[in-house]
C-alpha positions as CSV (number, residue, x, y, z in Angstrom):
1,X,14.4,-14.5,-0.6
2,X,11.1,-13.2,-1.8
3,X,12.2,-13.7,-5.4
4,X,13.0,-17.3,-4.7
5,X,9.5,-17.9,-3.2
6,X,7.9,-16.1,-6.1
7,X,9.9,-18.1,-8.6
8,X,8.9,-21.4,-7.0
9,X,5.3,-20.4,-7.0
10,X,5.5,-19.4,-10.7
11,X,7.1,-22.7,-11.6
12,X,4.4,-24.6,-9.8
13,X,1.7,-22.6,-11.6
14,X,3.5,-23.2,-14.9
15,X,3.8,-26.9,-14.2
16,X,0.1,-27.1,-13.3
17,X,-0.8,-25.3,-16.5
18,X,1.2,-27.7,-18.6
19,X,-0.3,-30.7,-16.9
20,X,-3.7,-29.3,-17.4
21,X,-3.0,-28.6,-21.0
22,X,-1.8,-32.1,-21.7
23,X,-4.8,-33.6,-19.9
24,X,-7.2,-31.5,-22.0
25,X,-5.3,-32.2,-25.2
26,X,-5.4,-36.0,-24.4
27,X,-9.1,-36.0,-23.9
28,X,-9.9,-33.6,-26.8
29,X,-12.3,-35.1,-29.3
30,X,-11.2,-33.0,-32.3
31,X,-8.1,-31.2,-33.6
32,X,-9.7,-27.9,-32.8
33,X,-10.2,-28.8,-29.1
34,X,-6.6,-30.0,-29.0
35,X,-5.4,-26.6,-30.4
36,X,-7.6,-24.8,-27.9
37,X,-6.1,-26.8,-25.0
38,X,-2.6,-25.8,-26.2
39,X,-3.6,-22.1,-26.5
40,X,-5.1,-22.2,-23.0
41,X,-1.9,-23.7,-21.7
42,X,0.2,-21.0,-23.3
43,X,-2.0,-18.3,-21.9
44,X,-1.7,-19.8,-18.3
45,X,2.1,-20.0,-18.6
46,X,2.3,-16.5,-19.9
47,X,0.1,-15.2,-17.0
48,X,2.3,-17.0,-14.5
49,X,5.5,-15.6,-16.0
50,X,3.9,-12.1,-15.9
51,X,3.0,-12.5,-12.3
52,X,6.5,-13.5,-11.5
53,X,7.9,-10.4,-13.2
54,X,5.4,-8.2,-11.4
55,X,6.3,-9.8,-8.0
56,X,10.0,-9.2,-8.8
57,X,9.3,-5.5,-9.4
58,X,7.4,-5.2,-6.2
59,X,10.2,-6.9,-4.3
60,X,12.8,-4.5,-5.8
61,X,10.6,-1.5,-5.0
62,X,10.2,-2.7,-1.4
63,X,14.0,-3.2,-1.1
64,X,14.7,0.3,-2.5
65,X,12.1,1.9,-0.2
66,X,13.6,0.1,2.8
67,X,17.1,1.3,2.0
68,X,15.9,4.8,1.4
69,X,13.9,4.9,4.6
70,X,16.8,3.4,6.5
71,X,19.2,6.0,5.0
72,X,16.8,8.9,5.6
73,X,16.0,7.8,9.1
74,X,19.6,8.0,10.0
75,X,19.9,11.6,8.8
76,X,16.8,12.7,10.6
77,X,18.1,11.3,13.8
78,X,21.3,13.3,13.5
79,X,19.4,16.5,12.8
80,X,16.9,15.9,15.6
81,X,19.6,15.5,18.2
82,X,21.7,18.4,17.1
83,X,24.5,16.3,15.5
84,X,24.6,18.0,12.1
85,X,27.3,17.8,9.5
């Protein structure tokens, strides 16, 4: 679920970056300004994609930690109440 929300957020950011790039390129007065607008757009898209990948890593780590904690908690409970293996 978290990955889906992160993906939607990243796609929105990417779309905003592309729209901004096109607007800047359209109002550019020179070829160099147009090229600079394209470079800025590429950088914003790359940053959004990087944030998405980082968010996915955090979500995976949280899921793994949750499973590990859940698994460990069950064993501690058995040992605490004398129900060993």
